[in-house]
Biopython code that builds the backbone (N, CA, C, O; Angstrom):
import numpy as np
from Bio.PDB.StructureBuilder import StructureBuilder

atoms = [
    (1, "GLY", "N", (-16.635, -33.829, 53.369)),
    (1, "GLY", "CA", (-16.498, -35.558, 52.585)),
    (1, "GLY", "C", (-15.468, -36.718, 54.144)),
    (1, "GLY", "O", (-15.343, -36.425, 55.333)),
    (2, "LEU", "N", (-15.138, -37.520, 53.654)),
    (2, "LEU", "CA", (-14.564, -38.032, 54.627)),
    (2, "LEU", "C", (-13.840, -39.080, 55.080)),
    (2, "LEU", "O", (-13.883, -40.205, 54.581)),
    (3, "SER", "N", (-13.116, -38.730, 56.092)),
    (3, "SER", "CA", (-11.563, -38.774, 56.364)),
    (3, "SER", "C", (-11.063, -40.271, 56.663)),
    (3, "SER", "O", (-11.274, -41.090, 57.558)),
    (4, "TYR", "N", (-10.273, -40.233, 55.447)),
    (4, "TYR", "CA", (-9.074, -42.371, 55.788)),
    (4, "TYR", "C", (-9.783, -42.753, 56.657)),
    (4, "TYR", "O", (-10.640, -43.605, 56.427)),
    (5, "SER", "N", (-9.585, -42.160, 58.006)),
    (5, "SER", "CA", (-9.718, -43.256, 59.075)),
    (5, "SER", "C", (-11.169, -43.205, 59.628)),
    (5, "SER", "O", (-11.539, -43.974, 60.516)),
    (6, "ALA", "N", (-12.128, -42.091, 58.963)),
    (6, "ALA", "CA", (-13.283, -42.839, 59.142)),
    (6, "ALA", "C", (-14.053, -43.708, 58.577)),
    (6, "ALA", "O", (-15.178, -44.112, 58.873)),
    (7, "TYR", "N", (-12.897, -44.118, 57.207)),
    (7, "TYR", "CA", (-13.685, -44.666, 55.622)),
    (7, "TYR", "C", (-13.012, -45.772, 56.784)),
    (7, "TYR", "O", (-13.809, -45.927, 57.709)),
    (8, "ILE", "N", (-12.186, -46.294, 56.897)),
    (8, "ILE", "CA", (-11.653, -47.479, 57.424)),
    (8, "ILE", "C", (-12.684, -48.491, 58.343)),
    (8, "ILE", "O", (-13.233, -49.568, 58.109)),
    (9, "ASP", "N", (-12.646, -47.427, 59.680)),
    (9, "ASP", "CA", (-13.757, -48.088, 60.717)),
    (9, "ASP", "C", (-14.909, -48.396, 60.290)),
    (9, "ASP", "O", (-15.561, -49.369, 60.668)),
    (10, "ARG", "N", (-15.184, -47.718, 59.603)),
    (10, "ARG", "CA", (-16.853, -47.893, 59.301)),
    (10, "ARG", "C", (-16.832, -49.588, 58.309)),
    (10, "ARG", "O", (-17.460, -50.643, 58.399)),
    (11, "SER", "N", (-15.822, -49.093, 57.478)),
    (11, "SER", "CA", (-15.844, -50.057, 56.798)),
    (11, "SER", "C", (-15.058, -52.109, 57.344)),
    (11, "SER", "O", (-15.192, -53.215, 56.821)),
    (12, "ILE", "N", (-14.435, -51.686, 58.380)),
    (12, "ILE", "CA", (-14.748, -52.277, 59.483)),
    (12, "ILE", "C", (-15.776, -52.841, 59.947)),
    (12, "ILE", "O", (-16.023, -54.040, 59.816)),
    (13, "GLU", "N", (-16.782, -51.652, 60.798)),
    (13, "GLU", "CA", (-17.917, -52.300, 61.415)),
    (13, "GLU", "C", (-18.909, -52.937, 60.698)),
    (13, "GLU", "O", (-19.861, -53.551, 61.179)),
    (14, "VAL", "N", (-18.620, -52.748, 59.366)),
    (14, "VAL", "CA", (-19.384, -53.583, 58.432)),
    (14, "VAL", "C", (-19.207, -55.052, 57.477)),
    (14, "VAL", "O", (-19.912, -55.930, 56.980)),
    (15, "LEU", "N", (-18.027, -54.730, 57.575)),
    (15, "LEU", "CA", (-17.610, -55.865, 56.884)),
    (15, "LEU", "C", (-17.721, -57.078, 57.733)),
    (15, "LEU", "O", (-17.740, -56.875, 58.947)),
    (16, "VAL", "N", (-17.836, -58.907, 57.105)),
    (16, "VAL", "CA", (-18.811, -59.755, 58.045)),
    (16, "VAL", "C", (-17.188, -60.967, 57.010)),
    (16, "VAL", "O", (-16.556, -61.187, 55.977)),
    (17, "VAL", "N", (-17.390, -61.237, 58.188)),
    (17, "VAL", "CA", (-16.629, -62.741, 57.683)),
    (17, "VAL", "C", (-16.693, -63.358, 56.752)),
    (17, "VAL", "O", (-15.825, -63.757, 55.976)),
    (18, "ASP", "N", (-17.898, -63.486, 56.786)),
    (18, "ASP", "CA", (-18.327, -64.333, 55.728)),
    (18, "ASP", "C", (-18.552, -63.388, 54.185)),
    (18, "ASP", "O", (-18.057, -63.786, 53.130)),
    (19, "ASP", "N", (-19.121, -62.499, 54.252)),
    (19, "ASP", "CA", (-19.514, -61.848, 53.232)),
    (19, "ASP", "C", (-16.855, -61.515, 51.797)),
    (19, "ASP", "O", (-16.502, -61.369, 50.626)),
    (20, "ILE", "N", (-16.198, -61.607, 53.119)),
    (20, "ILE", "CA", (-15.075, -61.642, 52.435)),
    (20, "ILE", "C", (-14.770, -63.345, 51.779)),
    (20, "ILE", "O", (-14.045, -63.556, 50.806)),
    (21, "VAL", "N", (-15.437, -64.332, 52.495)),
    (21, "VAL", "CA", (-14.843, -65.733, 52.721)),
    (21, "VAL", "C", (-15.873, -66.128, 50.584)),
    (21, "VAL", "O", (-15.361, -66.669, 49.604)),
    (22, "GLN", "N", (-16.771, -65.764, 50.681)),
    (22, "GLN", "CA", (-17.985, -65.807, 49.757)),
    (22, "GLN", "C", (-17.420, -64.837, 48.259)),
    (22, "GLN", "O", (-17.564, -65.097, 47.065)),
    (23, "GLY", "N", (-16.787, -63.734, 48.903)),
    (23, "GLY", "CA", (-15.529, -63.295, 47.622)),
    (23, "GLY", "C", (-14.343, -63.758, 47.013)),
    (23, "GLY", "O", (-13.926, -63.536, 45.876)),
    (24, "LEU", "N", (-13.866, -64.418, 47.906)),
    (24, "LEU", "CA", (-12.902, -65.072, 47.781)),
    (24, "LEU", "C", (-13.370, -66.138, 46.614)),
    (24, "LEU", "O", (-13.019, -66.363, 45.456)),
    (25, "THR", "N", (-14.474, -66.745, 47.642)),
    (25, "THR", "CA", (-14.895, -68.571, 46.935)),
    (25, "THR", "C", (-15.411, -67.982, 45.775)),
    (25, "THR", "O", (-14.915, -68.633, 44.855)),
    (26, "LYS", "N", (-16.139, -67.104, 45.304)),
    (26, "LYS", "CA", (-16.242, -67.267, 43.733)),
    (26, "LYS", "C", (-15.559, -66.580, 42.749)),
    (26, "LYS", "O", (-15.750, -66.851, 41.564)),
    (27, "SER", "N", (-14.842, -65.787, 43.075)),
    (27, "SER", "CA", (-13.326, -64.922, 42.138)),
    (27, "SER", "C", (-12.051, -66.537, 42.018)),
    (27, "SER", "O", (-11.038, -66.589, 41.322)),
    (28, "LEU", "N", (-12.597, -67.633, 42.939)),
    (28, "LEU", "CA", (-11.358, -68.666, 42.442)),
    (28, "LEU", "C", (-12.443, -69.746, 41.610)),
    (28, "LEU", "O", (-12.088, -70.756, 41.002)),
    (29, "VAL", "N", (-13.665, -69.308, 41.739)),
    (29, "VAL", "CA", (-14.263, -70.188, 40.729)),
    (29, "VAL", "C", (-14.633, -69.596, 39.680)),
    (29, "VAL", "O", (-15.114, -70.266, 38.766)),
    (30, "PHE", "N", (-14.495, -68.197, 39.562)),
    (30, "PHE", "CA", (-14.654, -67.588, 38.417)),
    (30, "PHE", "C", (-13.321, -67.643, 37.666)),
    (30, "PHE", "O", (-13.245, -67.550, 36.441)),
    (31, "ALA", "N", (-11.948, -67.848, 38.745)),
    (31, "ALA", "CA", (-10.698, -68.121, 37.529)),
    (31, "ALA", "C", (-10.850, -69.498, 37.527)),
    (31, "ALA", "O", (-9.623, -69.598, 37.544)),
    (32, "LEU", "N", (-11.248, -70.750, 37.522)),
    (32, "LEU", "CA", (-11.000, -71.513, 37.813)),
    (32, "LEU", "C", (-11.886, -72.101, 35.924)),
    (32, "LEU", "O", (-11.367, -72.791, 35.047)),
    (33, "ILE", "N", (-13.364, -71.428, 35.948)),
    (33, "ILE", "CA", (-13.462, -71.549, 34.829)),
    (33, "ILE", "C", (-12.919, -71.102, 34.193)),
    (33, "ILE", "O", (-12.375, -71.957, 33.494)),
    (34, "ILE", "N", (-12.449, -69.438, 33.702)),
    (34, "ILE", "CA", (-11.361, -69.401, 32.826)),
    (34, "ILE", "C", (-10.454, -70.725, 32.335)),
    (34, "ILE", "O", (-10.662, -71.403, 31.329)),
    (35, "THR", "N", (-9.844, -70.826, 32.903)),
    (35, "THR", "CA", (-8.782, -71.461, 32.956)),
    (35, "THR", "C", (-9.856, -72.907, 32.646)),
    (35, "THR", "O", (-10.453, -72.576, 31.622)),
    (36, "VAL", "N", (-10.155, -73.748, 32.887)),
    (36, "VAL", "CA", (-10.838, -74.908, 32.537)),
    (36, "VAL", "C", (-10.685, -74.284, 30.506)),
    (36, "VAL", "O", (-9.933, -74.596, 29.583)),
    (37, "VAL", "N", (-12.023, -73.177, 30.679)),
    (37, "VAL", "CA", (-13.129, -72.951, 29.345)),
    (37, "VAL", "C", (-11.549, -72.878, 28.479)),
    (37, "VAL", "O", (-11.116, -73.902, 27.951)),
    (38, "GLY", "N", (-11.192, -72.274, 28.448)),
    (38, "GLY", "CA", (-9.619, -71.399, 27.520)),
    (38, "GLY", "C", (-8.712, -72.709, 26.792)),
    (38, "GLY", "O", (-8.343, -72.919, 25.637)),
    (39, "ILE", "N", (-8.536, -73.596, 28.321)),
    (39, "ILE", "CA", (-7.433, -75.130, 28.411)),
    (39, "ILE", "C", (-8.476, -75.522, 27.252)),
    (39, "ILE", "O", (-7.912, -75.822, 26.200)),
    (40, "SER", "N", (-9.406, -75.561, 27.233)),
    (40, "SER", "CA", (-10.095, -77.005, 26.951)),
    (40, "SER", "C", (-10.232, -76.440, 25.126)),
    (40, "SER", "O", (-10.153, -77.160, 24.131)),
    (41, "ASN", "N", (-10.467, -74.869, 25.190)),
    (41, "ASN", "CA", (-11.020, -74.811, 23.774)),
    (41, "ASN", "C", (-9.656, -74.461, 22.912)),
    (41, "ASN", "O", (-9.658, -74.537, 21.684)),
    (42, "GLY", "N", (-8.256, -73.993, 23.822)),
    (42, "GLY", "CA", (-7.481, -73.653, 23.182)),
    (42, "GLY", "C", (-6.759, -75.103, 23.069)),
    (42, "GLY", "O", (-6.109, -75.203, 22.029)),
    (43, "PHE", "N", (-6.733, -76.018, 23.738)),
    (43, "PHE", "CA", (-5.914, -77.529, 22.821)),
    (43, "PHE", "C", (-6.729, -77.895, 22.107)),
    (43, "PHE", "O", (-6.461, -79.088, 21.968)),
    (44, "SER", "N", (-7.740, -77.640, 21.422)),
    (44, "SER", "CA", (-8.447, -77.824, 20.145)),
    (44, "SER", "C", (-8.262, -77.230, 19.236)),
    (44, "SER", "O", (-9.179, -77.332, 18.421)),
    (45, "VAL", "N", (-7.326, -76.497, 18.895)),
    (45, "VAL", "CA", (-7.107, -75.231, 17.558)),
    (45, "VAL", "C", (-7.211, -76.125, 16.629)),
    (45, "VAL", "O", (-7.084, -77.318, 16.907)),
    (46, "ALA", "N", (-7.393, -75.810, 15.701)),
    (46, "ALA", "CA", (-7.008, -76.312, 14.251)),
    (46, "ALA", "C", (-7.086, -74.700, 12.853)),
    (46, "ALA", "O", (-8.006, -73.916, 12.620)),
    (47, "GLY", "N", (-5.870, -74.798, 12.325)),
    (47, "GLY", "CA", (-6.750, -74.495, 11.126)),
    (47, "GLY", "C", (-6.019, -72.788, 11.471)),
    (47, "GLY", "O", (-6.691, -71.820, 11.114)),
    (48, "GLY", "N", (-4.795, -72.574, 12.089)),
    (48, "GLY", "CA", (-4.197, -71.547, 11.771)),
    (48, "GLY", "C", (-4.509, -70.368, 12.623)),
    (48, "GLY", "O", (-5.168, -70.508, 13.653)),
    (49, "ALA", "N", (-4.141, -69.418, 12.302)),
    (49, "ALA", "CA", (-4.307, -67.684, 12.465)),
    (49, "ALA", "C", (-6.173, -67.517, 12.966)),
    (49, "ALA", "O", (-6.462, -67.349, 14.151)),
    (50, "GLU", "N", (-7.094, -67.585, 12.037)),
    (50, "GLU", "CA", (-8.247, -67.648, 11.846)),
    (50, "GLU", "C", (-8.934, -68.954, 12.459)),
    (50, "GLU", "O", (-10.157, -68.947, 12.319)),
    (51, "GLY", "N", (-8.321, -70.260, 13.217)),
    (51, "GLY", "CA", (-9.480, -70.804, 13.759)),
    (51, "GLY", "C", (-8.633, -70.658, 15.573)),
    (51, "GLY", "O", (-9.254, -71.188, 16.495)),
    (52, "VAL", "N", (-7.287, -69.945, 15.900)),
    (52, "VAL", "CA", (-6.868, -69.108, 17.091)),
    (52, "VAL", "C", (-8.141, -68.025, 17.716)),
    (52, "VAL", "O", (-8.697, -67.998, 18.815)),
    (53, "GLY", "N", (-8.351, -66.927, 16.118)),
    (53, "GLY", "CA", (-9.443, -66.465, 16.271)),
    (53, "GLY", "C", (-11.001, -67.011, 16.685)),
    (53, "GLY", "O", (-11.261, -66.625, 17.825)),
    (54, "ARG", "N", (-11.617, -67.449, 16.352)),
    (54, "ARG", "CA", (-12.262, -68.701, 16.506)),
    (54, "ARG", "C", (-12.585, -68.768, 17.661)),
    (54, "ARG", "O", (-13.477, -68.084, 18.163)),
    (55, "ALA", "N", (-11.938, -69.563, 18.217)),
    (55, "ALA", "CA", (-11.291, -70.554, 19.948)),
    (55, "ALA", "C", (-11.097, -69.642, 20.361)),
    (55, "ALA", "O", (-11.889, -69.944, 21.254)),
    (56, "THR", "N", (-10.527, -67.909, 20.860)),
    (56, "THR", "CA", (-10.498, -67.015, 21.326)),
    (56, "THR", "C", (-11.732, -66.860, 21.887)),
    (56, "THR", "O", (-12.091, -66.878, 23.064)),
    (57, "THR", "N", (-12.483, -66.664, 20.593)),
    (57, "THR", "CA", (-14.268, -65.450, 20.422)),
    (57, "THR", "C", (-15.010, -66.773, 21.228)),
    (57, "THR", "O", (-15.965, -66.434, 21.926)),
    (58, "ARG", "N", (-14.692, -68.221, 21.217)),
    (58, "ARG", "CA", (-15.879, -69.333, 21.568)),
    (58, "ARG", "C", (-15.537, -69.585, 22.632)),
    (58, "ARG", "O", (-16.135, -70.410, 23.322)),
    (59, "SER", "N", (-14.206, -68.764, 23.138)),
    (59, "SER", "CA", (-13.857, -69.375, 25.136)),
    (59, "SER", "C", (-14.084, -68.185, 25.258)),
    (59, "SER", "O", (-14.473, -68.477, 26.389)),
    (60, "VAL", "N", (-14.230, -67.095, 25.207)),
    (60, "VAL", "CA", (-14.922, -65.768, 25.692)),
    (60, "VAL", "C", (-16.504, -66.164, 26.249)),
    (60, "VAL", "O", (-17.076, -66.347, 27.324)),
    (61, "VAL", "N", (-16.784, -66.170, 24.914)),
    (61, "VAL", "CA", (-18.268, -66.418, 25.092)),
    (61, "VAL", "C", (-18.697, -67.848, 25.788)),
    (61, "VAL", "O", (-19.813, -67.640, 26.263)),
    (62, "MET", "N", (-18.423, -68.808, 25.981)),
    (62, "MET", "CA", (-18.604, -70.213, 26.726)),
    (62, "MET", "C", (-17.918, -69.010, 28.241)),
    (62, "MET", "O", (-18.725, -68.602, 29.076)),
    (63, "ALA", "N", (-16.582, -68.669, 28.319)),
    (63, "ALA", "CA", (-16.887, -68.829, 29.687)),
    (63, "ALA", "C", (-17.746, -67.699, 30.459)),
    (63, "ALA", "O", (-18.176, -67.827, 31.605)),
    (64, "ILE", "N", (-17.911, -66.640, 29.680)),
    (64, "ILE", "CA", (-18.849, -65.251, 29.941)),
    (64, "ILE", "C", (-20.238, -65.666, 30.957)),
    (64, "ILE", "O", (-20.689, -65.308, 32.045)),
    (65, "SER", "N", (-20.796, -67.218, 29.230)),
    (65, "SER", "CA", (-22.095, -67.890, 29.803)),
    (65, "SER", "C", (-22.031, -68.147, 31.107)),
    (65, "SER", "O", (-22.765, -67.663, 31.969)),
    (66, "TYR", "N", (-20.330, -69.625, 31.410)),
    (66, "TYR", "CA", (-20.933, -70.209, 32.423)),
    (66, "TYR", "C", (-20.516, -69.653, 34.142)),
    (66, "TYR", "O", (-20.564, -70.189, 35.249)),
    (67, "ILE", "N", (-20.040, -68.087, 33.539)),
    (67, "ILE", "CA", (-19.685, -67.384, 35.094)),
    (67, "ILE", "C", (-20.891, -66.779, 35.536)),
    (67, "ILE", "O", (-21.018, -66.633, 36.751)),
    (68, "VAL", "N", (-22.007, -66.314, 34.613)),
    (68, "VAL", "CA", (-23.135, -66.351, 34.784)),
    (68, "VAL", "C", (-24.568, -66.717, 35.058)),
    (68, "VAL", "O", (-25.647, -66.174, 35.294)),
    (69, "ILE", "N", (-23.821, -68.399, 34.847)),
    (69, "ILE", "CA", (-24.460, -69.581, 35.058)),
    (69, "ILE", "C", (-24.362, -69.205, 36.777)),
    (69, "ILE", "O", (-25.015, -68.352, 37.379)),
    (70, "ALA", "N", (-23.063, -70.377, 37.460)),
    (70, "ALA", "CA", (-22.057, -70.236, 38.574)),
    (70, "ALA", "C", (-22.535, -68.793, 39.414)),
    (70, "ALA", "O", (-22.709, -68.887, 40.629)),
    (71, "ASP", "N", (-22.761, -67.328, 38.664)),
    (71, "ASP", "CA", (-22.658, -66.225, 39.959)),
    (71, "ASP", "C", (-23.908, -66.684, 40.242)),
    (71, "ASP", "O", (-24.092, -66.813, 41.453)),
    (72, "MET", "N", (-25.257, -67.110, 39.233)),
    (72, "MET", "CA", (-27.050, -67.612, 39.259)),
    (72, "MET", "C", (-27.245, -67.775, 40.577)),
    (72, "MET", "O", (-27.896, -67.191, 41.443)),
    (73, "VAL", "N", (-25.873, -69.554, 40.483)),
    (73, "VAL", "CA", (-26.372, -70.558, 41.570)),
    (73, "VAL", "C", (-25.126, -69.891, 43.218)),
    (73, "VAL", "O", (-25.177, -70.408, 44.334)),
    (74, "PHE", "N", (-24.285, -68.842, 42.875)),
    (74, "PHE", "CA", (-24.151, -68.908, 43.708)),
    (74, "PHE", "C", (-24.610, -67.945, 44.489)),
    (74, "PHE", "O", (-24.250, -67.936, 45.666)),
    (75, "THR", "N", (-25.704, -66.706, 43.878)),
    (75, "THR", "CA", (-26.442, -66.376, 44.694)),
    (75, "THR", "C", (-28.052, -66.898, 45.224)),
    (75, "THR", "O", (-28.757, -66.405, 46.106)),
    (76, "TYR", "N", (-28.347, -68.214, 44.223)),
    (76, "TYR", "CA", (-29.354, -68.829, 45.857)),
    (76, "TYR", "C", (-29.107, -68.896, 46.058)),
    (76, "TYR", "O", (-28.825, -67.900, 46.725)),
    (77, "PHE", "N", (-28.093, -70.307, 46.422)),
    (77, "PHE", "CA", (-27.383, -70.974, 47.647)),
    (77, "PHE", "C", (-27.262, -70.065, 48.866)),
    (77, "PHE", "O", (-28.035, -69.997, 49.821)),
    (78, "LEU", "N", (-26.042, -69.323, 48.628)),
    (78, "LEU", "CA", (-25.737, -67.887, 49.265)),
    (78, "LEU", "C", (-26.051, -67.183, 50.035)),
    (78, "LEU", "O", (-25.367, -66.687, 50.930)),
    (79, "ASN", "N", (-27.342, -67.009, 49.756)),
    (79, "ASN", "CA", (-28.422, -65.557, 49.769)),
    (79, "ASN", "C", (-29.719, -66.145, 50.559)),
    (79, "ASN", "O", (-30.654, -65.368, 50.752)),
    (80, "ARG", "N", (-29.822, -67.642, 51.077)),
    (80, "ARG", "CA", (-31.121, -67.913, 51.620)),
    (80, "ARG", "C", (-31.560, -67.366, 53.044)),
    (80, "ARG", "O", (-32.682, -67.616, 53.483)),
]
sb = StructureBuilder()
sb.init_structure("model")
sb.init_model(0)
sb.init_chain("A")
sb.init_seg("    ")
for serial, (resi, resn, name, xyz) in enumerate(atoms, 1):
    if name == "N":
        sb.init_residue(resn, " ", resi, " ")
    sb.init_atom(name, np.array(xyz, "f"), 0.0, 1.0, " ", f" {name:<3s}", serial, name[0])
structure = sb.get_structure()
């Protein structure tokens, strides 16, 4: 096994500040995508409970699609 202190020491050796910044930036962008898609679809709901169900499904599909596209853009520009 690997001791806790050895794990921490090795993690500190291999972690780079750029990796942490990229991870936090991507998380923030993904959160913004989810929020904007959810709000935009939520404000346009009509038709009662059925409309809410359709808007929820549409929001999930759109958010996943936009996140995949955003992740591809991040990968293209950040790993050059």
